C-alpha positions in Angstrom: -9.1 16.6 -12.0 -10.7 14.0 -9.8 -8.5 12.3 -7.2 -6.6 9.2 -8.2 -6.7 6.2 -5.8 -4.0 3.6 -6.2 -4.5 0.2 -4.6 -1.3 -1.8 -4.2 -1.7 -5.5 -3.6 0.7 -7.8 -1.8 3.2 -10.5 -2.8 1.8 -13.1 -5.1 -1.5 -11.3 -5.3 -3.3 -9.3 -8.0 -6.0 -6.8 -8.8 -8.4 -9.7 -8.1 -7.6 -10.0 -4.5 -10.4 -9.9 -2.0 -9.6 -6.4 -0.6 -9.0 -5.0 -4.1 -12.5 -6.2 -5.1 -14.1 -4.8 -2.0 -12.4 -1.4 -2.6 -13.6 -1.4 -6.2 -17.1 -2.3 -5.2 -17.1 0.4 -2.5 -16.1 3.1 -5.0 -18.8 1.9 -7.4 -21.6 1.5 -4.9 -21.0 4.8 -3.3 -20.6 6.6 -6.7 -17.4 8.2 -5.4 -15.9 10.8 -7.7 -12.5 9.1 -7.7 -10.4 7.5 -10.5 -9.4 4.0 -9.2 -6.3 2.3 -10.4 -5.6 -1.2 -9.3 -2.6 -2.4 -11.3 -1.4 -6.0 -11.5 2.0 -5.2 -10.3 5.1 -6.7 -12.0 7.1 -9.2 -10.0 10.5 -7.5 -9.5 10.6 -4.3 -7.5 12.6 -2.4 -10.2 9.7 -3.1 -12.6 7.1 -2.1 -10.1 8.9 1.2 -9.7 8.9 1.8 -13.4 5.2 0.9 -13.6 4.2 3.2 -10.8 6.4 6.2 -11.8 5.3 6.0 -15.5 1.6 6.0 -14.5 1.8 8.7 -11.8 4.1 11.2 -13.4 1.1 12.6 -15.4 -0.7 13.3 -12.1 2.1 15.2 -10.4 0.8 18.6 -9.1 -2.5 18.1 -10.9 -4.7 16.2 -8.5 -4.8 14.5 -5.1 -3.4 11.0 -4.9 -4.6 8.4 -2.4 -2.8 5.1 -1.8 -4.1 1.9 -0.2 -1.3 -0.6 0.4 -1.8 -4.1 1.7 1.1 -6.3 3.1 4.0 -5.8 0.6 1.8 -3.2 -1.1 2.0 -1.2 2.2 5.8 -1.2 1.9 5.6 -0.1 -1.7 2.9 2.5 -0.8 5.3 4.0 1.8 8.0 4.3 -0.9 5.5 5.8 -3.4 4.2 8.4 -1.0 7.9 9.4 -0.3 8.7 9.5 -4.0 5.7 11.7 -4.7 6.7 14.2 -2.0 10.4 14.1 -3.0 9.2 15.1 -6.5 7.4 18.1 -5.2 3.8 16.9 -5.5 1.8 19.9 -4.2 -1.5 18.2 -3.8 -2.7 15.7 -1.1 -0.9 12.4 -0.8 -2.8 10.2 1.6 -1.7 6.7 2.4 -3.8 3.9 4.1 -1.8 0.9 5.2 -3.4 -2.5 5.8 -1.2 -5.0 7.8 1.8 -3.6 6.0 5.2 -5.3 5.5 7.8 -3.1 7.2 11.2 -4.9 6.8 10.4 -7.5 4.1 14.0 -8.2 3.4 14.3 -9.7 6.8 11.7 -12.4 5.9 12.2 -12.8 2.2 15.5 -14.7 2.5 13.3 -17.6 3.6 11.2 -17.3 0.5 14.0 -17.6 -2.0 13.2 -20.0 -4.8 10.0 -20.9 -6.8 6.9 -18.8 -6.3 3.4 -18.9 -7.7 0.8 -16.1 -7.9 -2.3 -17.0 -5.9 -4.7 -15.6 -8.5 -3.0 -15.9 -11.9 -1.1 -19.2 -11.2 2.0 -17.6 -12.8 5.3 -19.1 -11.8 8.4 -17.1 -11.0 11.6 -17.4 -9.0 12.5 -15.1 -6.1 16.3 -14.4 -6.2 18.8 -12.5 -4.1 18.5 -9.8 -6.7 14.8 -9.4 -5.9 15.6 -8.9 -2.2 18.4 -6.4 -3.0 16.0 -4.4 -5.2 13.4 -4.4 -2.4 16.0 -3.0 0.0 16.5 0.0 -2.3 12.9 1.0 -1.7 13.1 1.2 2.1 12.4 4.8 3.3 12.1 6.6 6.6 8.7 6.9 8.3 6.4 9.5 6.6 7.6 13.1 7.0 3.9 14.2 7.4 2.5 11.4 9.6 -1.0 12.9 9.7 -1.3 11.9 6.0 -0.8 8.2 6.8 -3.3 5.8 8.4 -2.1 2.5 9.8 -4.5 -0.4 10.3 -3.2 -3.7 11.8 -4.8 -6.8 13.3 -2.9 -8.5 16.1 -3.8 -11.9 14.8 -1.6 -11.4 11.7 0.0 -14.8 11.2 2.4 -13.6 8.5 3.9 -10.3 9.8 4.6 -9.0 13.3 2.2 -6.1 13.6 4.4 -4.5 16.3 7.0 -3.6 13.7 4.4 -1.5 11.9 3.3 0.1 15.2 6.9 1.1 15.8 7.6 2.5 12.4 4.3 4.4 12.0 3.9 5.3 15.6 3.5 9.0 14.8 0.8 8.3 12.2 -2.9 7.7 12.7 -3.2 4.2 14.0 -6.0 1.6 14.3 -5.2 -1.7 16.1 -7.8 -4.5 16.1 -7.4 -7.5 18.4 -7.4 -10.9 16.6 -8.0 -11.0 12.9 -5.5 -12.3 10.4 -3.0 -11.2 7.8 -5.9 -10.9 5.3 -7.4 -8.3 7.6 -10.8 -9.8 8.6 -13.9 -7.7 7.8 -12.0 -5.2 5.7 -15.3 -4.1 4.1 -16.4 -2.7 7.5 -13.3 -0.5 7.6 -13.7 1.0 4.2 -15.9 4.0 5.3 -13.1 4.8 7.8 -10.4 4.5 5.2 -12.2 6.8 2.7 -13.1 9.3 5.4 -9.4 9.5 6.1 -8.3 9.7 2.5 -10.8 12.4 1.5 -11.0 14.6 4.6 -9.5 18.1 4.7 -7.0 19.0 7.4 -3.9 21.1 7.5 -0.7 19.2 6.5 2.8 19.8 7.7 5.0 22.0 5.6 
């Protein structure tokens, strides 16, 4: 089976985010032999877990799985990589993080209340239960750090990039000066991202 690439967007975003579109176009334009899945994630973390587990169970032990996670999607991607390995996935599990959220529960208390999706316009309410569900998905740094690529820009106005550098310090790291939370010029980094996802190297046992 061809590898599966899962793109996970951030809070109040969607499959139509700028980086998601650039990823889709890169796969298409380069005719990559990859199945790309960019889900519109449910709002609550427990529903996100159900969505991801339901879709990925049929790929366990059958094909390589690549994950790109942006912002909150990076937090979710770290959990997903952990879940796949905990369930004995015997193929590659590569994770590329783009300005990832590391301890979102520390910030989300300030976001409690009405929310609106940037792309769909859908309204919803962030509750204490949402934050509690998010906490349940926090996992340790990757057990096989060579399978994780961290990309941060120091100009991130939403998240403190130093938290990501600390948590993923054993992983492959790219730090760019300036930029923004959106991760400026993401398209120029896609060749590096896909080289990392698809390359062959020995993984830790």
